[in-house]
N, C-alpha and C positions, 0 to 999 in steps of 0.2 A: 799879437795885434789886437788893439782895442775894438770891442763891439763886433767882432767877427760873426758872432752867432746871430746878429740881426739881419744878416744876408741869408735868405732862404734859398734863392735860386740865381745861379749864374749861367748865362748862355754864351757860347763861343761860336763866332764865325771864323773857322779855321782856314785862313787864307795865306798863300805864299809858298805852298809846297813846290810848285813848278819853278818859281823864281829861285827858290833855295837851291834846287838841283841845277838849274842853268848856271848860276853863279859859280858852281863847282865843276862845271863841265860834265855833269851827270845827266842821264835820261830823266825825264819828268817822273817816271815810275819810282826812281830812287827817292825823290822828294816825298811821294806819297807814303813810302815805307817809313821814312824818317818821321813823317807827320803822324803816322799811326803810333809810333813809340812815344812821341810827345803827348799825344792824346791820352794814352794809358797813364803816363806819369802825372798829368794835370788832374785827371779824374781822381786818382788816388790822393793827391795833395789836397784837393777840395774836400775829400772825405776826412782827411786828417784835420782840416780846419773846422769841421762840423757843418759844412754847407750841405744841406739835405737834398738839394736838387741841382743837377747839372744837365744842361742841354747842349748838344754839339750839332752843328750843321755839317753833316758828313757828305751828303750827295743830294744835289737839288734836282728838281724836275727838269731844269735846263741843262744839267751836266751830261745828259744822254747825248747831247749834240757834239760832245768832244770826240776826237779821233777814236775809232773803235779799239785800237791797241791800248789807249790810255784807259778807256772804260773797262776793258777786260782786265787790265792790271788792278784797277781799283776794286773790281768785283772779287778778284782773287784775294786781295788784302782784307776785304770785308768778310769773306768766307773764313779766312784764317782767324779773324777777330771773333767770329761766332764760336769757333772751336775753343779759343781762349776763354771767352765769356762763359761758355757752358761749363768749363772746369773751375773757373775762379770767382765768378760774380757771387755765387752762393756763399763762398768762404768769406768774401769781403763785405757781405751784407748789402749788396747792390741789387736793386730791382731795375731791370732793363726794360725800357719801353721804346718801341719804334714809332716814329712819327712819319706818316705818309702811307701811300698805297703800296702794299707788299706784292701785289700780283705781277708786276713786271720782272720780279726776281726769279720767277719760276716756282712751280709747286713745291719742290723739295726744299729750296731755301726759305720760301715763305713759311713752310711748316716748321722749320728750325727756328725762325724768328718768333713765331707764335708760341712754340714750346718753351723757348727761353723766357718770354714774358710771363708765361704761366708758372714756371718752376721758380722764378725769382720774385714773384709778385708780393710776397709777404715781407720782403727785406726793407730795411729802414731807408737807405740812401737810394734816390731815384736817379737813374741815368737815362735821359731821353736822347735817342740817336735819330736825327732827322735824315732819312734816306728816301730818295724819290719824293722829296718834300718841297712844297712851295707854299708861301703864305697865302697867296690868292687861291690856290687849289684847296687849301685847308678850309678857307671860308666857304667856298663853293660846296665842298664835301659836307660841311656842317649844315648849310642851308638845305641841301638836297635830303640829308638825313631827317631834318625837321619836317620837310614836306612829306616824306614817305611815312612819317609818324602821324601825319594828319593835321599838322599845324597850319592854320590859316594866316595868323599873324605871329610875329616873333619878337622877343625882347632881347636885350643885350645878354642877359643871363642865359637865355635859351641857346644863343649862338656859342657863348663861352662853354656851356655844358656839352655841346655837340662837336667841339673841335678835337683834333688828335691830342691836344694838350690839356684836355678837361681835367685830368687827374693831378695837374701841377699848378702851383701858384704862378702868377705872371713873373717874368724875370725881374729881379731887382737891378741887375747889371748885365748888359750885353757887351762883350769884348770882341772887337774885330782886329785881327792881326794883319800884318803885311802892308800897312800904311794906307790902304784904301779906306775911304770914308763914305760908305753907302750901306744900305740894309740888305740889298740883293734878295728881296722877296722872302725874308726870314721872319717868322713870328709876327706878321703884320698886325694881327688883332691883339696879340698878347703884349706888344711892346709899347702900348699907348703912353705909359708913364714910366717906362724903364729908363735908367741912366745908361749912357753909352760911353765906352772908352775905346779909342782907336790907338792901337799900338803899332809902331814902326817895325817891330820884330816879326820876322817871318815865322810862320807857325812851327816848323821843326825846331826852331831855336827858342820858342816860348817856354819858359820854365817857371819854377816857383818864385824866383826873384822878380821876374817881370809881372807875374800875377800879384805879388805883394805890392808892387808899385801901383798897379791898377786899383787895387783895393784901398790903398792910402789915398789915392785921388778921389775915389768914390766917397770915402768917409769925410772928405773935406767939403762935400756938397750938402745942400739942404733940399730935401725932396718936398715939394709943395703940393703935388697932385692937383694942380689948377687953383689952389688956394693961396693964402699968404703965409 
């Protein structure tokens, strides 16, 4: 694909796991399991394409409101992924970063998340996993951090540097699967000039072919950043 290297950062709103399962007469948890497999495949494919940063919206601050059985199942899948990442991300040259407040996950899981960030920090490809994340909460966290640092006034660069995403460039392209067309409190500060692609494909079925289609659409656009 032409010019693929000019995309530095793709972000995904991984929507449709529950509907994928319901369409097959399966429990919603089966959709999350299938979605986790699609997530691993897409991250690897992005790496093959040379895209240096991938961000995925895995669990929002609002997702805690879901039924406890579903939240428990998602947390189990997340724990299993941590085990996978601890073994594989170093081999695949992936630096894992978690966006969001780790404290609700408990001391043991939060420690594993921090340890994974530290042990993979020197790797080339960055994988940002947004968990217990909300775009508004991210901005509030950044402002409070700046206040605690003694700032009396702030600039845009100050806020950018205090966000959970400070280590990454803004997304060039944000893809939302599952046919919905909204941001859902995702990367609100970072997405100011991102391009968006809304795919009708439910996340567990999102594959390399569909990503290629989104990228072809992206490269048909002209990014102006407010200019001409």
